C-alpha positions as CSV (number, residue, x, y, z in Angstrom):
1,M,152.0,64.3,-19.6
2,Q,150.3,66.8,-17.5
3,P,149.5,70.2,-19.1
4,E,151.7,72.2,-16.8
5,A,154.5,69.8,-17.3
6,H,154.2,70.1,-21.1
7,T,154.2,73.9,-20.8
8,H,157.3,73.8,-18.6
9,K,159.1,71.5,-21.0
10,M,158.2,73.8,-23.9
11,M,159.8,76.7,-22.0
12,L,163.0,74.7,-21.5
13,V,163.0,73.8,-25.2
14,S,162.6,77.5,-26.2
15,V,165.5,78.4,-23.8
16,Y,167.6,75.6,-25.4
17,E,166.9,76.9,-28.9
18,S,167.7,80.5,-28.0
19,V,171.0,79.7,-26.4
20,V,172.6,76.6,-27.8
21,L,174.3,76.9,-31.2
22,R,172.6,75.2,-34.1
23,P,174.5,73.4,-36.9
24,R,175.0,75.6,-39.9
25,G,172.9,74.9,-43.0
26,R,173.3,75.1,-46.7
27,L,171.9,78.6,-47.2
28,P,175.3,80.2,-48.3
29,Q,175.5,77.6,-51.1
30,V,172.0,78.3,-52.2
31,C,172.6,82.1,-52.2
32,G,175.8,81.6,-54.1
33,L,174.1,79.6,-56.8
34,V,171.4,82.2,-57.2
35,V,173.9,85.1,-57.4
36,S,176.0,83.1,-59.9
37,V,172.9,82.6,-62.1
38,V,172.1,86.3,-61.9
39,C,175.7,87.3,-62.8
40,V,175.7,84.9,-65.8
41,L,172.4,86.4,-67.1
42,M,173.8,89.9,-66.7
43,A,177.0,88.9,-68.5
44,G,174.8,87.5,-71.3
45,V,173.3,91.0,-71.8
46,C,176.8,92.6,-71.9
47,V,178.5,90.0,-74.0
48,S,177.3,88.7,-77.4
49,D,176.0,85.1,-77.4
50,N,178.8,83.9,-79.7
51,T,181.6,84.8,-77.2
52,I,180.0,84.2,-73.7
53,L,180.8,80.5,-73.7
54,N,184.3,81.2,-74.8
55,Q,184.8,83.8,-72.1
56,A,183.4,81.5,-69.5
57,K,185.7,78.7,-70.7
58,V,188.7,81.1,-70.4
59,V,187.8,82.2,-66.9
60,L,187.3,78.7,-65.6
61,Y,190.5,77.6,-67.2
62,G,192.4,80.5,-65.7
63,L,191.0,79.9,-62.2
64,G,191.7,76.2,-62.4
65,V,195.3,76.8,-63.5
66,G,195.7,79.2,-60.6
67,V,194.5,76.6,-58.1
68,V,197.0,74.0,-59.6
69,L,199.9,76.5,-59.3
70,Y,199.0,77.2,-55.7
71,A,199.0,73.5,-54.9
72,A,202.4,73.2,-56.5
73,C,203.6,76.0,-54.2
74,L,202.3,74.1,-51.2
75,L,204.0,70.9,-52.4
76,V,207.4,72.7,-52.5
77,E,207.1,73.6,-48.8
78,E,205.8,70.2,-47.7
79,A,208.3,68.2,-49.7
80,T,211.3,70.2,-48.6
81,S,210.5,70.6,-44.9
82,H,207.8,68.2,-43.7
83,F,207.9,65.1,-46.0
84,T,209.3,62.8,-43.3
85,Q,207.8,64.3,-40.1
86,R,204.3,65.0,-41.2
87,Y,203.7,62.3,-43.9
88,N,206.1,59.6,-42.9
89,S,207.8,59.7,-46.3
90,S,204.5,59.0,-48.1
91,V,204.1,60.7,-51.4
92,S,200.4,59.8,-51.8
93,G,199.7,61.3,-48.3
94,M,201.5,64.5,-49.2
95,L,199.6,64.8,-52.5
96,R,196.2,64.2,-50.8
97,A,197.0,67.0,-48.4
98,C,198.1,69.6,-51.0
99,V,196.2,68.8,-54.1
100,C,192.5,69.4,-54.7
101,W,191.7,66.5,-57.0
102,R,188.4,68.0,-58.1
103,V,190.1,71.1,-59.5
104,Q,192.7,68.9,-61.3
105,A,189.9,66.9,-62.8
106,A,188.1,70.0,-64.0
107,V,191.2,71.4,-65.7
108,A,191.9,68.0,-67.3
109,V,188.3,67.9,-68.6
110,L,188.5,71.4,-70.1
111,T,191.8,70.6,-71.7
112,L,190.3,67.4,-73.3
113,V,187.3,69.3,-74.5
114,C,189.5,71.9,-76.2
115,V,191.7,69.2,-77.8
116,F,189.0,67.0,-79.2
117,S,186.7,69.8,-80.2
118,G,189.4,71.4,-82.3
119,D,188.6,74.7,-80.6
120,A,192.1,75.4,-79.2
121,L,192.7,78.5,-77.3
122,S,194.1,81.4,-79.2
123,G,197.1,83.4,-78.2
124,D,195.0,86.1,-76.6
125,E,193.0,83.5,-74.7
126,R,196.1,81.7,-73.4
127,G,197.4,85.1,-72.2
128,R,194.1,85.8,-70.3
129,V,194.3,82.3,-68.8
130,L,197.8,83.0,-67.5
131,L,196.8,86.4,-66.3
132,L,193.8,85.0,-64.4
133,A,196.0,82.3,-62.8
134,A,198.6,84.9,-61.7
135,C,195.9,87.1,-60.2
136,Y,194.4,84.2,-58.3
137,L,197.8,83.1,-57.0
138,L,198.7,86.7,-55.8
139,L,195.3,87.1,-54.1
140,K,195.8,83.7,-52.4
141,I,199.3,84.2,-51.1
142,S,198.5,87.7,-49.9
143,G,195.7,86.4,-47.8
144,L,192.9,88.3,-49.5
145,L,191.2,85.0,-50.4
146,A,191.8,83.5,-46.9
147,P,188.7,81.8,-45.4
148,S,186.6,83.9,-43.1
149,A,186.0,83.2,-39.4
150,V,182.7,81.7,-40.3
151,E,184.2,79.3,-42.8
152,I,187.0,78.3,-40.4
153,S,184.3,77.6,-37.7
154,E,182.2,75.6,-40.1
155,I,185.3,73.5,-41.2
156,C,186.2,72.8,-37.6
157,E,182.6,71.8,-36.7
158,S,182.0,69.7,-39.8
159,H,185.3,67.9,-39.4
160,R,185.0,67.6,-35.6
161,M,188.2,69.6,-35.1
162,N,187.1,72.0,-32.3
163,V,188.2,71.9,-28.7
164,A,184.7,71.2,-27.5
165,H,184.3,68.0,-29.6
166,G,187.5,66.5,-28.2
167,L,186.7,67.4,-24.6
168,A,183.1,66.1,-24.9
169,W,184.3,62.7,-26.1
170,S,187.0,62.6,-23.5
171,F,184.5,63.4,-20.8
172,Y,182.2,60.7,-22.0
173,L,184.7,57.9,-22.7
174,G,187.0,58.7,-19.7
175,Y,184.3,59.3,-17.1
176,L,180.6,59.2,-17.9
177,K,180.7,55.8,-19.6
178,L,182.5,54.4,-16.6
179,V,180.3,55.7,-13.8
180,L,176.8,56.1,-15.2
181,P,176.0,52.4,-16.0
182,S,176.5,51.5,-12.3
183,L,174.7,54.5,-10.9
184,D,171.4,52.6,-10.2
185,A,173.1,50.0,-8.1
186,R,175.2,52.5,-6.2
187,V,172.2,54.6,-5.4
188,E,170.4,51.5,-4.1
189,Q,173.4,50.6,-2.0
190,Y,173.6,54.2,-0.7
191,N,169.9,54.2,0.3
192,K,170.3,50.8,2.0
193,Q,173.2,52.0,4.1
194,L,171.4,55.2,5.0
195,G,168.0,53.8,5.3
196,H,165.4,54.4,2.6
197,A,163.3,56.6,4.9
198,A,166.2,58.5,6.4
199,E,167.0,62.1,5.8
200,G,169.3,62.4,2.8
201,A,168.1,59.3,1.0
202,L,167.8,59.7,-2.8
203,T,164.1,59.4,-3.9
204,G,162.0,60.7,-6.7
205,P,162.4,60.4,-10.5
206,W,165.8,62.1,-10.4
207,A,167.3,59.8,-7.8
208,S,169.4,57.7,-10.1
209,R,170.5,60.5,-12.4
210,L,173.7,62.5,-12.5
211,H,172.9,66.2,-12.8
212,I,175.8,67.9,-14.7
213,L,176.1,71.7,-14.4
214,L,177.5,73.5,-17.5
215,P,178.0,77.3,-16.8
216,L,178.3,79.3,-20.0
217,N,181.2,81.3,-18.5
218,A,183.1,78.0,-17.8
219,S,183.7,79.1,-14.3
220,V,183.5,75.9,-12.2
221,S,183.7,76.2,-8.4
222,A,185.4,73.5,-6.3
223,H,182.6,73.9,-3.7
224,L,179.1,74.5,-5.0
225,E,178.0,76.0,-1.7
226,D,180.3,78.9,-2.4
227,D,178.1,79.9,-5.3
228,D,174.8,79.3,-3.5
229,P,174.4,78.5,0.3
230,R,171.2,76.7,-0.5
231,V,173.2,73.9,-2.2
232,Q,175.0,71.9,0.4
233,F,177.2,68.8,0.1
234,R,175.8,65.8,2.0
235,E,177.7,62.7,1.2
236,S,179.5,60.7,-1.5
237,L,178.0,57.7,-3.2
238,P,179.8,54.3,-3.1
239,T,182.9,54.6,-5.3
240,V,183.7,52.9,-8.5
241,E,187.2,51.3,-8.7
242,M,188.9,50.0,-11.9
243,D,192.3,49.6,-13.4
244,R,192.7,52.4,-15.9
245,A,195.7,53.4,-18.1
246,G,198.3,51.7,-15.9
247,V,196.7,53.0,-12.6
248,R,195.6,50.2,-10.3
249,N,192.2,50.7,-8.5
250,R,191.6,54.2,-9.8
251,V,188.7,55.6,-7.9
252,Y,185.7,57.4,-9.4
253,K,183.1,59.0,-7.1
254,N,179.9,61.1,-7.3
255,S,178.5,63.5,-4.7
256,V,175.1,63.8,-3.2
257,Y,173.9,67.4,-2.5
258,S,170.9,68.8,-0.7
259,V,169.1,71.7,-2.5
260,V,166.7,73.8,-0.4
261,D,163.9,75.8,-2.0
262,A,162.4,79.1,-0.8
263,N,159.9,77.2,1.4
264,G,162.6,75.2,3.2
265,Q,161.8,71.9,1.4
266,V,164.9,69.8,0.8
267,Y,165.7,68.0,-2.4
268,N,168.5,65.5,-2.6
269,C,170.2,64.7,-5.9
270,I,173.5,63.7,-7.4
271,L,175.2,66.8,-8.6
272,E,178.5,68.0,-10.1
273,S,180.0,70.3,-12.6
274,A,181.5,69.3,-16.0
275,T,185.2,69.2,-15.3
276,P,186.2,69.8,-19.0
277,L,184.8,73.4,-18.6
278,M,187.6,74.0,-16.1
279,T,190.1,73.2,-18.8
280,M,188.4,75.7,-21.1
281,Y,188.5,78.4,-18.4
282,Q,192.2,77.8,-17.8
283,M,192.9,77.9,-21.5
284,S,191.2,81.3,-21.7
285,Q,193.6,82.6,-19.0
286,E,196.7,81.5,-21.0
287,S,197.8,83.9,-23.7
288,T,199.7,81.2,-25.6
289,A,196.4,79.2,-26.0
290,A,194.8,82.0,-28.2
291,F,191.5,81.1,-26.6
292,G,189.5,84.3,-25.9
293,L,186.3,84.9,-24.1
294,S,184.1,84.7,-27.2
295,E,185.8,81.5,-28.3
296,R,185.3,80.1,-24.8
297,R,181.6,80.8,-24.7
298,Q,181.1,79.3,-28.2
299,Q,183.1,76.2,-27.3
300,V,181.0,75.7,-24.1
301,L,177.9,75.7,-26.2
302,L,179.4,73.3,-28.7
303,F,180.5,71.1,-25.8
304,Y,176.9,71.0,-24.5
305,R,175.5,70.2,-27.9
306,T,178.1,67.5,-28.6
307,L,177.8,65.9,-25.2
308,Q,174.0,65.9,-25.5
309,S,174.3,64.1,-28.9
310,I,176.8,61.6,-27.6
311,L,174.7,60.7,-24.5
312,D,171.5,60.5,-26.4
313,S,172.9,57.7,-28.6
314,S,174.5,55.9,-25.7
315,L,172.6,52.9,-24.4
316,E,174.7,52.6,-21.3
317,C,174.0,56.2,-20.2
318,R,170.4,56.5,-21.2
319,N,168.1,58.0,-18.5
320,R,171.0,58.3,-16.1
321,Y,172.0,61.9,-16.6
322,R,170.6,65.4,-16.8
323,L,172.5,68.3,-18.4
324,I,171.8,71.7,-16.8
325,L,173.0,74.7,-18.9
326,L,173.6,77.8,-16.7
327,D,173.3,81.2,-18.4
328,D,175.9,83.5,-16.8
329,A,173.7,86.5,-17.6
330,H,171.7,85.6,-14.4
331,A,174.6,84.4,-12.4
332,G,174.4,87.6,-10.1
333,E,170.9,86.8,-9.0
334,D,170.3,85.6,-5.5
335,H,170.2,81.8,-5.3
336,F,170.4,81.5,-9.0
337,L,172.1,78.0,-8.9
338,S,169.6,76.4,-6.6
339,T,166.7,77.9,-8.6
340,E,168.0,76.4,-11.8
341,I,168.6,73.0,-10.2
342,L,165.2,72.9,-8.6
343,R,163.6,73.9,-11.9
344,H,165.0,70.8,-13.6
345,L,164.1,68.6,-10.6
346,Q,160.5,69.8,-10.6
347,Q,160.3,69.3,-14.3
348,Q,161.3,65.7,-13.9
349,D,158.8,65.3,-11.1
350,R,156.0,66.5,-13.3
351,E,157.0,64.5,-16.4
352,E,157.7,61.2,-14.7
353,F,155.5,59.5,-12.1
354,P,154.7,55.9,-11.1
355,M,152.1,54.1,-13.2
356,E,149.8,51.9,-11.3
357,P,148.2,49.0,-13.2
358,P,144.4,48.7,-13.1
359,A,142.9,46.3,-10.7
360,K,142.1,42.8,-11.9
361,D,138.4,43.1,-11.0
362,A,138.0,46.3,-13.0
363,R,139.8,44.8,-16.0
364,R,137.9,41.5,-16.2
365,P,134.5,42.9,-17.3
366,T,136.2,44.7,-20.2
367,E,138.1,41.6,-21.2
368,E,134.9,39.4,-21.0
369,I,133.0,41.9,-23.1
370,G,135.8,42.1,-25.7
371,S,136.0,38.3,-25.9
372,Q,132.2,38.0,-26.4
373,V,132.3,40.7,-29.1
374,A,135.2,39.0,-30.8
375,N,133.4,35.6,-30.8
376,G,130.1,37.1,-31.7
377,T,128.3,35.4,-28.8
378,A,126.8,38.5,-27.2
379,P,125.6,41.8,-28.6
380,L,126.8,45.0,-27.1
381,P,124.4,47.1,-25.1
382,G,123.6,50.6,-26.1
383,G,121.8,50.5,-29.4
384,P,122.4,49.1,-32.9
385,M,125.9,50.6,-33.0
386,S,128.1,50.5,-29.9
387,T,131.8,51.3,-29.3
388,I,134.4,50.1,-26.9
389,S,137.5,52.4,-26.8
390,L,140.7,51.1,-25.2
391,M,143.0,54.0,-24.5
392,I,146.6,53.0,-24.0
393,S,148.8,56.0,-23.0
394,G,152.6,55.8,-23.4
395,D,154.7,53.3,-25.2
396,S,152.8,50.1,-25.5
397,S,156.0,48.1,-26.2
398,K,157.2,48.6,-22.6
399,T,155.9,46.7,-19.6
400,L,154.9,49.0,-16.8
401,T,155.4,47.8,-13.3
402,P,154.3,49.3,-10.0
403,D,156.4,52.2,-8.6
404,M,158.5,52.3,-11.8
405,P,159.2,55.8,-13.1
406,H,158.1,56.0,-16.7
407,S,160.5,58.1,-18.8
408,L,158.9,60.7,-21.0
409,R,162.0,61.6,-22.9
410,A,160.0,61.0,-26.1
411,E,156.6,62.5,-26.3
412,P,153.9,60.0,-25.2
413,E,151.8,58.5,-27.9
414,E,148.1,57.8,-27.3
415,N,147.1,54.7,-29.2
416,S,143.4,54.2,-29.5
417,I,141.9,50.8,-30.2
418,T,138.3,51.1,-31.1
419,L,136.0,48.2,-31.7
420,F,132.8,48.7,-33.7
421,C,130.1,46.0,-34.0
422,E,126.6,46.1,-35.2
423,N,123.8,44.5,-33.2
424,S,122.2,42.1,-35.6
425,S,119.6,40.7,-33.2
426,T,116.0,41.0,-34.4
427,E,113.4,42.7,-32.2
């Protein structure tokens, strides 16, 4: 990779890390463990050593009983009103939904420890257990122990329950997985019909890639030239037709756009916006959807991250797409859209270029010398110790052919094969 291309790529990575949401880590659990240990140590100072274990047992017992009682309250509602509709008359399914089995197991273990150790709870301790259980139950039903917004967000992300996750999978399975595998052939057909040297032909490393625009404000225009006059629709690629969900010969198409830079140079590429963002934008306009502006922006970022993860693991779509995240903070700038598109096109141009194989005549002397060195039939010139270094740049497992763009999605590796041999000839 060229130095300026590497620098440009690092700039894009830094922009990605500063904007796109990262998955939440385990820091709250670590902090909670540390705080719990500190509280236990402080309690040990305030309470005598003989009673601290008994106090901890009573507290844990009371909280466990409170959780069991709250699960019983949930069971009353589910069994009386939702047993058939939500659980299809399945008792086991209803129990799994209402009961936290880990808490039940903890309460059962504490009970067994008290029974077999002969250290049964006294009357005062049983009263404290019931008081703790009642306090927990009241705090729970009053909403004071309700999960925070961060906890709800973490639950939705970890269980793939957010809007962005469903829309990203729908966009991939219902559209991208259908049109991207045939993109190379359709670009070739398009260029053949137009003439490979004609104006408007798709050339360059980005020719067979679908560039997908993802504005953070989810505002998707029907005509990209309305956002930036330097982006102009040129023509549609050959369509893809298939029978889908009862619809015969459903048509899928992609559009070719011309993007003009400040010097008047024209770049042709396949371009479109992510249509699921239009759904998010319309949801934010409906009061019944309860989908505000902050939630919309967060879901757009999650959509970007989820879609990127899906496409990275898809063999059918690999190297056939480019996601362009548009920060709406700069949307008011002149020609912002064309500038961002050109930045991604130029990055691809710097990162990927045709690899020409070395000439046969230039390679033969090296091969002959290597063969002689391996067979021990000829000493190497240049003194008692000589070195031949064969530098192989890129992925040696792939065969490079002329005029084939070499993808640098992964960082290139430089494999050095060095042969050392000692000249044993006597003077």
